[in-house]
gemmi code that builds the backbone of each chain (N, CA, C; Angstrom):
import gemmi

chains = {
    "A": [
        ("ASP", (12.220, 15.754, -0.517), (13.227, 14.687, -0.319), (13.904, 14.290, -1.623)),
        ("ALA", (15.123, 13.865, -1.542), (15.809, 13.471, -2.753), (15.252, 12.208, -3.276)),
        ("LYS", (15.360, 12.028, -4.603), (14.900, 10.820, -5.248), (16.017, 9.798, -5.283)),
        ("THR", (15.657, 8.556, -5.464), (16.708, 7.493, -5.519), (16.471, 6.704, -6.799)),
        ("THR", (17.541, 6.128, -7.248), (17.548, 5.254, -8.436), (18.122, 3.925, -8.111)),
        ("GLN", (17.446, 2.826, -8.340), (17.899, 1.455, -8.055), (17.701, 0.549, -9.244)),
        ("PRO", (18.506, -0.451, -9.448), (18.231, -1.425, -10.537), (16.891, -2.187, -10.213)),
        ("THR", (16.240, -2.576, -11.253), (14.990, -3.219, -11.143), (15.096, -4.555, -10.396)),
        ("SER", (16.113, -5.327, -10.854), (16.311, -6.638, -10.258), (17.716, -7.078, -10.274)),
        ("MET", (18.045, -8.021, -9.375), (19.387, -8.562, -9.261), (19.305, -10.042, -8.776)),
        ("ASP", (20.305, -10.809, -9.182), (20.452, -12.162, -8.701), (21.704, -12.272, -7.890)),
        ("CYS", (21.699, -13.212, -6.928), (22.909, -13.452, -6.167), (22.871, -14.961, -5.758)),
        ("ALA", (24.097, -15.584, -5.689), (24.121, -16.981, -5.264), (24.086, -17.081, -3.796)),
        ("GLU", (23.417, -18.075, -3.311), (23.298, -18.312, -1.819), (24.708, -18.431, -1.313)),
        ("GLY", (24.944, -17.774, -0.132), (26.240, -17.828, 0.547), (27.222, -16.709, 0.151)),
        ("ARG", (26.911, -16.070, -1.009), (27.754, -14.966, -1.462), (27.262, -13.692, -0.913)),
        ("ALA", (28.044, -12.644, -1.054), (27.626, -11.291, -0.607), (26.781, -10.693, -1.682)),
        ("ALA", (25.639, -10.140, -1.266), (24.817, -9.386, -2.197), (25.059, -7.878, -2.015)),
        ("ASN", (25.403, -7.231, -3.131), (25.651, -5.790, -3.107), (24.541, -5.061, -3.861)),
        ("LEU", (23.780, -4.227, -3.223), (22.638, -3.590, -3.887), (22.993, -2.072, -3.946)),
        ("PRO", (23.076, -1.521, -5.154), (23.434, -0.110, -5.320), (22.252, 0.775, -5.263)),
        ("CYS", (22.526, 2.041, -4.945), (21.466, 3.106, -4.882), (22.093, 4.416, -5.291)),
        ("ASN", (21.506, 5.120, -6.228), (21.992, 6.471, -6.556), (21.014, 7.550, -5.949)),
        ("HIS", (21.585, 8.545, -5.284), (20.850, 9.620, -4.708), (21.625, 10.917, -4.893)),
        ("SER", (21.720, 11.290, -6.150), (22.661, 12.400, -6.437), (22.192, 13.764, -6.011)),
        ("THR", (20.940, 13.858, -5.661), (20.364, 15.211, -5.205), (20.237, 15.234, -3.633)),
        ("ILE", (20.852, 14.351, -2.953), (20.739, 14.294, -1.506), (21.284, 15.564, -0.928)),
        ("SER", (20.554, 16.035, 0.135), (21.107, 17.240, 0.893), (21.741, 16.893, 2.057)),
        ("GLY", (22.407, 17.828, 2.769), (23.340, 17.535, 3.879), (22.641, 16.911, 5.084)),
        ("ASN", (21.328, 17.216, 5.310), (20.730, 16.670, 6.518), (19.842, 15.452, 6.231)),
        ("GLU", (19.945, 14.893, 5.015), (19.136, 13.748, 4.666), (19.853, 12.427, 4.949)),
        ("TYR", (19.127, 11.550, 5.507), (19.618, 10.208, 5.855), (19.314, 9.254, 4.663)),
        ("VAL", (20.077, 8.171, 4.628), (19.775, 7.041, 3.612), (19.253, 5.900, 4.467)),
        ("TYR", (18.099, 5.471, 4.096), (17.390, 4.311, 4.818), (17.238, 3.148, 3.805)),
        ("TRP", (17.443, 1.929, 4.317), (17.074, 0.788, 3.525), (16.045, -0.089, 4.243)),
        ("TYR", (15.058, -0.535, 3.486), (14.059, -1.378, 3.933), (13.931, -2.558, 2.980)),
        ("ARG", (13.315, -3.673, 3.398), (13.034, -4.662, 2.455), (11.584, -5.173, 2.705)),
        ("GLN", (11.024, -5.813, 1.692), (9.677, -6.291, 1.777), (9.711, -7.680, 1.191)),
        ("ILE", (9.387, -8.636, 2.096), (9.362, -10.051, 1.720), (7.954, -10.401, 1.380)),
        ("HIS", (7.835, -10.881, 0.176), (6.509, -11.241, -0.387), (5.567, -10.036, -0.273)),
        ("SER", (4.510, -10.120, 0.324), (3.537, -9.018, 0.479), (3.439, -8.528, 1.866)),
        ("GLN", (4.433, -8.820, 2.743), (4.425, -8.427, 4.115), (4.683, -6.928, 4.212)),
        ("GLY", (4.546, -6.350, 5.374), (4.903, -4.935, 5.617), (6.402, -4.807, 5.488)),
        ("PRO", (6.905, -3.679, 4.985), (8.311, -3.466, 4.852), (9.069, -3.530, 6.213)),
        ("GLN", (10.322, -4.029, 6.147), (11.089, -4.232, 7.321), (12.285, -3.363, 7.298)),
        ("TYR", (12.593, -2.645, 8.331), (13.778, -1.820, 8.365), (15.035, -2.594, 8.382)),
        ("ILE", (16.080, -2.206, 7.666), (17.356, -2.889, 7.628), (18.459, -2.013, 8.328)),
        ("ILE", (18.683, -0.837, 7.788), (19.785, -0.070, 8.295), (19.624, 1.365, 7.766)),
        ("HIS", (20.276, 2.343, 8.402), (20.305, 3.672, 7.885), (21.621, 4.351, 8.217)),
        ("GLY", (21.956, 5.415, 7.491), (23.182, 6.194, 7.766), (23.084, 7.626, 7.246)),
        ("LEU", (23.995, 8.440, 7.684), (24.050, 9.824, 7.266), (25.308, 10.075, 6.428)),
        ("LYS", (26.462, 9.859, 7.032), (27.713, 10.019, 6.331), (28.646, 8.872, 6.413)),
        ("ASN", (28.677, 8.270, 7.590), (29.639, 7.194, 7.834), (29.022, 5.866, 7.397)),
        ("ASN", (29.893, 4.934, 7.141), (29.444, 3.559, 6.875), (28.906, 2.958, 8.174)),
        ("GLU", (27.888, 2.115, 8.038), (27.223, 1.520, 9.133), (27.136, 0.032, 8.983)),
        ("THR", (27.133, -0.655, 10.098), (26.975, -2.097, 10.090), (26.113, -2.545, 11.256)),
        ("ASN", (25.192, -3.513, 11.029), (24.468, -4.092, 12.119), (24.336, -5.561, 11.850)),
        ("GLU", (23.525, -6.305, 12.555), (23.499, -7.719, 12.423), (22.909, -8.202, 11.128)),
        ("MET", (22.263, -7.380, 10.404), (21.622, -7.706, 9.169), (22.493, -7.376, 7.946)),
        ("ALA", (23.147, -6.212, 7.954), (23.725, -5.736, 6.729), (24.780, -4.614, 7.076)),
        ("SER", (25.520, -4.255, 5.992), (26.391, -3.120, 6.060), (25.945, -2.066, 5.011)),
        ("LEU", (26.079, -0.799, 5.308), (25.789, 0.287, 4.469), (27.022, 1.133, 4.139)),
        ("ILE", (27.366, 1.169, 2.893), (28.514, 1.916, 2.464), (28.023, 3.220, 1.697)),
        ("ILE", (28.390, 4.327, 2.243), (27.970, 5.649, 1.601), (29.222, 6.305, 1.032)),
        ("THR", (29.149, 6.707, -0.215), (30.331, 7.374, -0.861), (30.620, 8.670, -0.209)),
        ("GLU", (31.847, 9.129, -0.330), (32.268, 10.345, 0.331), (31.395, 11.546, -0.074)),
        ("ASP", (31.036, 11.655, -1.377), (30.176, 12.769, -1.837), (28.665, 12.497, -1.513)),
        ("ARG", (28.373, 11.395, -0.943), (27.019, 11.012, -0.505), (25.971, 10.863, -1.671)),
        ("LYS", (26.481, 10.816, -2.881), (25.609, 10.680, -3.986), (25.167, 9.230, -4.311)),
        ("SER", (25.753, 8.303, -3.693), (25.323, 6.924, -3.862), (25.706, 6.110, -2.674)),
        ("SER", (25.056, 4.948, -2.567), (25.324, 4.010, -1.419), (25.162, 2.630, -1.923)),
        ("THR", (25.676, 1.711, -1.087), (25.535, 0.219, -1.392), (25.129, -0.497, -0.112)),
        ("LEU", (24.121, -1.297, -0.243), (23.784, -2.158, 0.889), (24.397, -3.546, 0.618)),
        ("ILE", (25.074, -4.026, 1.658), (25.733, -5.332, 1.561), (25.106, -6.328, 2.476)),
        ("LEU", (24.608, -7.381, 1.961), (24.183, -8.571, 2.770), (25.322, -9.579, 2.682)),
        ("PRO", (26.061, -9.715, 3.734), (27.390, -10.477, 3.635), (27.302, -11.927, 3.246)),
        ("HIS", (26.364, -12.661, 3.688), (26.188, -14.054, 3.280), (24.713, -14.342, 3.039)),
        ("ALA", (24.379, -14.078, 1.787), (22.893, -14.157, 1.424), (22.310, -15.520, 1.588)),
        ("THR", (21.158, -15.612, 2.091), (20.388, -16.870, 2.181), (19.183, -16.760, 1.358)),
        ("LEU", (18.468, -17.841, 1.151), (17.227, -17.939, 0.348), (16.224, -16.949, 1.005)),
        ("ARG", (16.251, -16.821, 2.332), (15.277, -15.935, 3.009), (15.498, -14.508, 2.769)),
        ("ASP", (16.612, -14.113, 2.130), (16.893, -12.756, 1.804), (16.226, -12.301, 0.478)),
        ("THR", (15.628, -13.295, -0.183), (14.900, -12.951, -1.446), (13.714, -12.007, -1.092)),
        ("ALA", (13.752, -10.754, -1.665), (12.862, -9.697, -1.303), (12.983, -8.538, -2.219)),
        ("VAL", (12.121, -7.555, -2.075), (12.313, -6.306, -2.797), (12.917, -5.298, -1.739)),
        ("TYR", (14.064, -4.717, -2.116), (14.855, -3.858, -1.317), (14.669, -2.372, -1.708)),
        ("TYR", (14.294, -1.585, -0.784), (13.990, -0.119, -1.095), (15.074, 0.760, -0.421)),
        ("CYS", (15.649, 1.637, -1.192), (16.522, 2.689, -0.722), (15.761, 3.990, -0.685)),
        ("ILE", (15.752, 4.650, 0.464), (14.938, 5.867, 0.655), (15.836, 6.933, 1.301)),
        ("VAL", (15.738, 8.127, 0.829), (16.422, 9.236, 1.439), (15.407, 10.079, 2.103)),
        ("THR", (15.703, 10.428, 3.411), (14.784, 11.188, 4.182), (15.434, 12.040, 5.197)),
        ("GLY", (14.831, 13.163, 5.476), (15.364, 14.027, 6.461), (14.242, 14.556, 7.411)),
        ("SER", (14.071, 15.808, 7.523), (13.060, 16.350, 8.349), (11.724, 16.287, 7.660)),
        ("ASN", (11.733, 16.125, 6.373), (10.474, 15.910, 5.632), (10.056, 14.519, 5.767)),
        ("TYR", (8.889, 14.259, 6.378), (8.461, 12.948, 6.665), (7.732, 12.282, 5.533)),
        ("GLN", (7.628, 13.001, 4.387), (6.902, 12.372, 3.244), (7.927, 11.535, 2.472)),
        ("LEU", (8.192, 10.386, 2.964), (9.146, 9.460, 2.352), (8.660, 9.045, 0.959)),
        ("ILE", (9.599, 9.142, -0.023), (9.220, 8.754, -1.394), (9.835, 7.367, -1.622)),
        ("TRP", (8.922, 6.423, -1.871), (9.265, 5.038, -2.116), (9.265, 4.788, -3.626)),
        ("GLY", (10.332, 4.316, -4.174), (10.392, 3.880, -5.544), (9.922, 2.467, -5.633)),
        ("ALA", (10.193, 1.801, -6.811), (9.772, 0.436, -7.001), (10.788, -0.545, -6.376)),
        ("GLY", (11.965, -0.040, -5.975), (12.926, -0.922, -5.350), (13.681, -1.856, -6.239)),
        ("THR", (14.519, -2.674, -5.672), (15.271, -3.773, -6.369), (14.792, -5.062, -5.910)),
        ("LYS", (14.350, -5.912, -6.895), (13.913, -7.244, -6.562), (15.198, -8.134, -6.539)),
        ("LEU", (15.569, -8.585, -5.332), (16.776, -9.404, -5.184), (16.282, -10.886, -5.117)),
        ("ILE", (16.908, -11.687, -6.036), (16.619, -13.109, -6.010), (17.825, -13.900, -5.567)),
        ("ILE", (17.825, -14.673, -4.536), (18.880, -15.414, -4.084), (18.729, -16.875, -4.664)),
        ("LYS", (19.725, -17.290, -5.394), (19.598, -18.641, -6.076), (20.447, -19.611, -5.337)),
        ("PRO", (19.905, -20.888, -5.168), (20.687, -21.928, -4.479), (21.864, -22.397, -5.256)),
    ],
    "B": [
        ("ASN", (5.507, -6.310, 23.414), (4.942, -5.299, 22.556), (4.385, -5.985, 21.263)),
        ("ALA", (3.092, -5.542, 20.900), (2.522, -6.062, 19.724), (3.052, -5.280, 18.480)),
        ("GLY", (3.522, -4.082, 18.643), (4.044, -3.310, 17.552), (2.869, -2.514, 16.938)),
        ("VAL", (2.687, -2.687, 15.590), (1.629, -2.016, 14.862), (0.628, -3.049, 14.444)),
        ("THR", (-0.617, -2.883, 14.836), (-1.726, -3.811, 14.554), (-2.685, -3.206, 13.690)),
        ("GLN", (-3.011, -3.837, 12.535), (-4.000, -3.391, 11.582), (-5.194, -4.395, 11.562)),
        ("THR", (-6.403, -3.843, 11.461), (-7.526, -4.655, 11.188), (-8.497, -3.925, 10.267)),
        ("PRO", (-9.216, -4.698, 9.354), (-9.167, -6.048, 9.181), (-7.986, -6.417, 8.243)),
        ("LYS", (-7.648, -7.621, 8.124), (-6.562, -8.158, 7.197), (-7.070, -8.147, 5.775)),
        ("PHE", (-8.344, -8.517, 5.599), (-8.939, -8.635, 4.246), (-10.335, -8.084, 4.271)),
        ("ARG", (-10.753, -7.431, 3.170), (-12.128, -6.908, 3.116), (-12.495, -6.699, 1.660)),
        ("ILE", (-13.740, -7.086, 1.342), (-14.333, -6.793, 0.046), (-15.430, -5.822, 0.260)),
        ("LEU", (-15.363, -4.768, -0.507), (-16.375, -3.737, -0.496), (-17.086, -3.601, -1.808)),
        ("LYS", (-18.279, -3.151, -1.752), (-19.040, -2.787, -3.002), (-18.819, -1.362, -3.316)),
        ("ILE", (-18.883, -0.970, -4.567), (-18.669, 0.472, -4.961), (-19.716, 1.331, -4.168)),
        ("GLY", (-19.230, 2.374, -3.634), (-20.115, 3.316, -2.902), (-20.125, 3.032, -1.365)),
        ("GLN", (-19.717, 1.853, -0.964), (-19.732, 1.589, 0.474), (-18.548, 2.377, 1.174)),
        ("SER", (-18.673, 2.470, 2.454), (-17.721, 3.103, 3.279), (-17.127, 2.165, 4.312)),
        ("MET", (-15.915, 2.338, 4.750), (-15.371, 1.532, 5.848), (-14.235, 2.194, 6.522)),
        ("THR", (-13.829, 1.712, 7.650), (-12.662, 2.223, 8.380), (-11.639, 1.186, 8.620)),
        ("LEU", (-10.387, 1.426, 8.250), (-9.239, 0.560, 8.552), (-8.677, 1.059, 9.874)),
        ("GLN", (-8.524, 0.086, 10.728), (-8.026, 0.420, 12.075), (-6.557, 0.240, 12.178)),
        ("CYS", (-5.870, 1.061, 12.918), (-4.410, 0.944, 13.179), (-4.104, 1.362, 14.596)),
        ("THR", (-3.407, 0.495, 15.345), (-3.044, 0.772, 16.756), (-1.492, 0.444, 16.870)),
        ("GLN", (-0.801, 1.323, 17.611), (0.559, 0.984, 17.971), (0.746, 1.163, 19.480)),
        ("ASP", (1.656, 0.335, 20.021), (1.845, 0.389, 21.434), (3.324, 0.702, 21.777)),
        ("MET", (3.932, 1.476, 20.958), (5.362, 1.840, 21.142), (5.485, 3.263, 21.546)),
        ("ASN", (4.332, 4.004, 21.712), (4.358, 5.385, 22.112), (5.094, 6.329, 21.017)),
        ("HIS", (4.932, 5.866, 19.755), (5.507, 6.656, 18.668), (4.709, 7.864, 18.403)),
        ("ASN", (5.358, 9.002, 18.096), (4.618, 10.228, 17.815), (4.126, 10.276, 16.370)),
        ("TYR", (4.907, 9.697, 15.410), (4.491, 9.745, 14.005), (3.755, 8.511, 13.584)),
        ("MET", (2.701, 8.689, 12.875), (2.016, 7.506, 12.266), (1.677, 7.851, 10.839)),
        ("TYR", (1.549, 6.803, 9.941), (1.440, 6.967, 8.526), (0.475, 5.868, 7.991)),
        ("TRP", (-0.211, 6.290, 6.894), (-0.952, 5.315, 6.146), (-0.422, 5.338, 4.694)),
        ("TYR", (-0.067, 4.181, 4.197), (0.340, 3.988, 2.855), (-0.513, 3.050, 2.126)),
        ("ARG", (-0.579, 3.161, 0.757), (-1.126, 2.186, -0.109), (-0.156, 1.664, -1.062)),
        ("GLN", (-0.235, 0.334, -1.395), (0.638, -0.249, -2.329), (-0.083, -0.993, -3.398)),
        ("ASP", (0.037, -0.608, -4.630), (-0.553, -1.260, -5.795), (0.442, -2.294, -6.260)),
        ("PRO", (-0.052, -3.297, -7.006), (0.859, -4.452, -7.389), (2.077, -3.996, -8.146)),
        ("GLY", (3.269, -4.420, -7.707), (4.488, -4.107, -8.401), (4.961, -2.722, -8.163)),
        ("MET", (4.393, -1.980, -7.298), (4.740, -0.584, -7.102), (5.273, -0.402, -5.695)),
        ("GLY", (5.908, 0.758, -5.493), (6.322, 1.151, -4.156), (5.195, 1.708, -3.353)),
        ("LEU", (5.456, 2.094, -2.150), (4.353, 2.570, -1.249), (4.070, 4.052, -1.551)),
        ("LYS", (2.875, 4.428, -1.506), (2.469, 5.882, -1.643), (1.820, 6.340, -0.367)),
        ("LEU", (2.181, 7.501, 0.140), (1.720, 8.024, 1.389), (0.342, 8.617, 1.213)),
        ("ILE", (-0.625, 8.234, 2.001), (-1.926, 8.715, 1.962), (-2.145, 9.911, 2.897)),
        ("TYR", (-1.919, 9.644, 4.171), (-1.976, 10.650, 5.231), (-0.880, 10.260, 6.308)),
        ("TYR", (-0.536, 11.293, 7.052), (0.363, 11.006, 8.145), (-0.070, 11.912, 9.369)),
        ("SER", (0.535, 11.590, 10.513), (0.132, 12.337, 11.717), (1.473, 12.482, 12.518)),
        ("VAL", (1.677, 13.735, 13.017), (2.832, 13.964, 13.828), (2.543, 13.903, 15.263)),
        ("GLY", (1.385, 13.714, 15.666), (0.979, 13.596, 16.997), (-0.536, 13.633, 17.215)),
        ("ALA", (-1.049, 13.356, 18.357), (-2.469, 13.389, 18.586), (-3.076, 14.755, 18.231)),
        ("GLY", (-4.159, 14.684, 17.425), (-4.842, 15.949, 17.025), (-4.193, 16.601, 15.785)),
        ("ILE", (-3.147, 16.054, 15.242), (-2.475, 16.721, 14.048), (-2.358, 15.644, 12.966)),
        ("THR", (-2.963, 16.005, 11.806), (-2.872, 15.126, 10.661), (-2.619, 16.012, 9.429)),
        ("ASP", (-2.082, 15.385, 8.404), (-1.855, 16.094, 7.146), (-1.802, 15.156, 5.985)),
        ("LYS", (-2.074, 15.734, 4.766), (-2.158, 14.902, 3.582), (-0.737, 14.510, 3.044)),
        ("GLY", (-0.724, 13.295, 2.406), (0.430, 12.844, 1.746), (0.267, 13.006, 0.233)),
        ("GLU", (0.785, 12.017, -0.543), (0.760, 12.082, -1.967), (-0.643, 11.894, -2.591)),
        ("VAL", (-1.391, 10.930, -1.945), (-2.648, 10.418, -2.579), (-3.791, 10.471, -1.624)),
        ("PRO", (-4.159, 11.621, -1.058), (-5.243, 11.654, -0.056), (-6.683, 11.553, -0.492)),
        ("ASN", (-6.932, 11.796, -1.793), (-8.315, 11.893, -2.286), (-9.085, 10.587, -2.046)),
        ("GLY", (-10.258, 10.692, -1.437), (-11.097, 9.530, -1.178), (-10.882, 8.946, 0.195)),
        ("TYR", (-10.009, 9.595, 0.962), (-9.688, 9.029, 2.326), (-9.788, 10.221, 3.355)),
        ("ASN", (-10.039, 9.752, 4.604), (-9.941, 10.655, 5.745), (-9.324, 9.993, 6.885)),
        ("VAL", (-8.708, 10.769, 7.768), (-8.083, 10.151, 9.028), (-8.368, 11.036, 10.210)),
        ("SER", (-8.123, 10.469, 11.358), (-8.207, 11.246, 12.594), (-7.140, 10.636, 13.561)),
        ("ARG", (-6.761, 11.401, 14.486), (-5.751, 10.957, 15.511), (-6.087, 11.594, 16.850)),
        ("SER", (-7.030, 10.896, 17.537), (-7.467, 11.400, 18.799), (-6.546, 10.963, 19.937)),
        ("THR", (-5.825, 9.873, 19.801), (-4.904, 9.398, 20.797), (-3.555, 9.107, 20.131)),
        ("THR", (-2.541, 8.952, 20.935), (-1.205, 8.581, 20.390), (-1.179, 7.231, 19.753)),
        ("GLU", (-2.023, 6.339, 20.290), (-2.006, 4.961, 19.864), (-2.713, 4.673, 18.524)),
        ("ASP", (-3.798, 5.370, 18.306), (-4.752, 4.997, 17.236), (-4.722, 5.967, 16.066)),
        ("PHE", (-4.792, 5.395, 14.863), (-4.748, 6.266, 13.646), (-5.566, 5.575, 12.558)),
        ("PRO", (-6.988, 5.659, 12.641), (-7.844, 4.976, 11.692), (-7.903, 5.747, 10.340)),
        ("LEU", (-8.088, 4.928, 9.316), (-8.186, 5.513, 8.016), (-9.620, 5.192, 7.481)),
        ("ARG", (-10.333, 6.191, 7.024), (-11.734, 6.089, 6.609), (-11.839, 6.198, 5.088)),
        ("LEU", (-12.427, 5.258, 4.469), (-12.727, 5.281, 3.052), (-14.186, 5.649, 2.843)),
        ("GLU", (-14.425, 6.689, 2.182), (-15.774, 7.154, 1.859), (-16.081, 6.879, 0.395)),
        ("LEU", (-17.279, 6.275, 0.169), (-17.721, 6.062, -1.216), (-16.641, 5.259, -1.962)),
        ("ALA", (-16.413, 4.063, -1.604), (-15.391, 3.196, -2.180), (-15.448, 3.117, -3.678)),
        ("ALA", (-14.312, 3.150, -4.332), (-14.254, 3.089, -5.805), (-13.209, 1.916, -6.182)),
        ("PRO", (-13.377, 1.293, -7.350), (-12.434, 0.233, -7.737), (-10.962, 0.735, -7.698)),
        ("SER", (-10.721, 1.960, -7.921), (-9.318, 2.545, -7.852), (-8.721, 2.413, -6.467)),
        ("GLN", (-9.502, 2.186, -5.466), (-9.046, 2.060, -4.141), (-8.700, 0.575, -3.740)),
        ("THR", (-8.864, -0.308, -4.679), (-8.424, -1.667, -4.495), (-6.869, -1.647, -4.378)),
        ("SER", (-6.410, -2.093, -3.204), (-4.962, -1.962, -2.940), (-4.671, -2.705, -1.633)),
        ("VAL", (-3.428, -2.719, -1.253), (-2.978, -3.119, 0.052), (-2.577, -1.944, 0.843)),
        ("TYR", (-3.111, -1.771, 2.027), (-2.919, -0.623, 2.839), (-1.993, -0.970, 4.106)),
        ("PHE", (-0.999, -0.169, 4.244), (-0.043, -0.410, 5.350), (-0.125, 0.823, 6.299)),
        ("CYS", (-0.177, 0.519, 7.601), (-0.019, 1.551, 8.619), (1.377, 1.410, 9.175)),
        ("ALA", (1.977, 2.522, 9.570), (3.318, 2.569, 10.083), (3.419, 3.541, 11.191)),
        ("SER", (4.440, 3.367, 12.000), (4.656, 4.433, 13.043), (6.173, 4.540, 13.184)),
        ("SER", (6.552, 5.694, 13.744), (7.999, 5.948, 13.941), (8.123, 6.992, 15.121)),
        ("LEU", (9.364, 7.015, 15.597), (9.664, 7.930, 16.705), (10.566, 9.026, 16.121)),
        ("TYR", (9.979, 10.129, 15.826), (10.744, 11.262, 15.220), (11.583, 11.971, 16.251)),
        ("SER", (12.824, 12.121, 15.910), (13.684, 12.942, 16.842), (14.844, 13.532, 16.111)),
        ("ARG", (15.323, 14.632, 16.482), (16.484, 15.303, 16.001), (16.490, 15.373, 14.470)),
        ("GLY", (15.326, 15.802, 13.877), (15.291, 16.045, 12.449), (15.339, 14.762, 11.622)),
        ("ASN", (14.979, 13.666, 12.207), (15.030, 12.402, 11.490), (13.778, 11.592, 11.800)),
        ("THR", (13.136, 11.094, 10.712), (11.889, 10.302, 10.909), (12.094, 9.022, 11.742)),
        ("GLY", (13.320, 8.538, 11.760), (13.512, 7.286, 12.495), (13.017, 6.046, 11.718)),
        ("GLU", (13.287, 4.918, 12.310), (12.875, 3.626, 11.740), (11.357, 3.524, 11.757)),
        ("LEU", (10.796, 3.176, 10.587), (9.371, 3.016, 10.511), (8.996, 1.481, 10.811)),
        ("PHE", (8.040, 1.322, 11.667), (7.516, 0.006, 11.969), (6.172, -0.156, 11.263)),
        ("PHE", (6.066, -1.238, 10.542), (4.860, -1.472, 9.739), (3.934, -2.547, 10.254)),
        ("GLY", (2.643, -2.350, 10.034), (1.736, -3.404, 10.251), (1.771, -4.458, 9.198)),
        ("GLU", (0.942, -5.523, 9.314), (0.965, -6.615, 8.324), (0.187, -6.309, 7.009)),
        ("GLY", (-0.535, -5.200, 7.056), (-1.297, -4.835, 5.880), (-2.760, -5.216, 5.865)),
        ("SER", (-3.522, -4.448, 5.153), (-4.957, -4.734, 4.995), (-5.249, -4.732, 3.487)),
        ("ARG", (-5.758, -5.941, 3.052), (-5.981, -6.066, 1.581), (-7.372, -5.814, 1.292)),
        ("LEU", (-7.612, -4.757, 0.590), (-9.012, -4.286, 0.242), (-9.262, -4.408, -1.212)),
        ("THR", (-10.431, -5.014, -1.513), (-10.953, -5.156, -2.887), (-12.296, -4.474, -3.020)),
        ("VAL", (-12.378, -3.610, -4.012), (-13.652, -2.887, -4.297), (-14.261, -3.370, -5.592)),
        ("LEU", (-15.473, -3.982, -5.526), (-16.086, -4.569, -6.690), (-17.406, -3.783, -7.085)),
    ],
}
model = gemmi.Model(1)
for chain_id, residues in chains.items():
    chain = gemmi.Chain(chain_id)
    for i, (resn, *xyz) in enumerate(residues, 1):
        res = gemmi.Residue()
        res.name, res.seqid = resn, gemmi.SeqId(i, " ")
        for name, pos in zip(("N", "CA", "C"), xyz):
            atom = gemmi.Atom()
            atom.name, atom.element = name, gemmi.Element(name[0])
            atom.pos, atom.b_iso = gemmi.Position(*pos), 0.0
            res.add_atom(atom)
        chain.add_residue(res)
    model.add_chain(chain)
structure = gemmi.Structure()
structure.add_model(model)
structure.setup_entities()
């Protein structure tokens, strides 16, 4: 599976959009981009995933560049409850998901 | 649906003891996983299973064993516990289809301390 690179930490003001970047320059054609988050020490929670097209659900939007080498997770109106560690993972038919250290997102009032 | 249920939530072991972490899912998922997470780090895959009777090693399998006799259950066995196995353990399941692992559903975690 391709590796991902994310910033260690980010801040965002409450009510603003939080944009979390992820680089996955070695992604192959059949690999998906998944985003999860982990609040405090709970089990990770699925947010969204995509292959080529941009995706949106009730939690977030996922923007994937045309060359698929990077993506951005967008939380449109961040709240204090969105403070968490966000993981970007690339996965395909290989089920050995490689989890990095993620981005610690802090939402400030 | 209860989702993925792990027991126990907390456990303290002495060096050399053995124990089993239990994991059950009620979503009829074919794939199940065991991860460990050390402080400030991402998850590392210990073992996974693609269906009943089929298991395989992940990144960090040493000191652990698994079995999958049913679709629902995927217990993780720690033999001869060592301080290096102090960690938080997460069980997860997913429905694999069309070359994609699918969304992983996680349990609440089992916090293990080996003294």
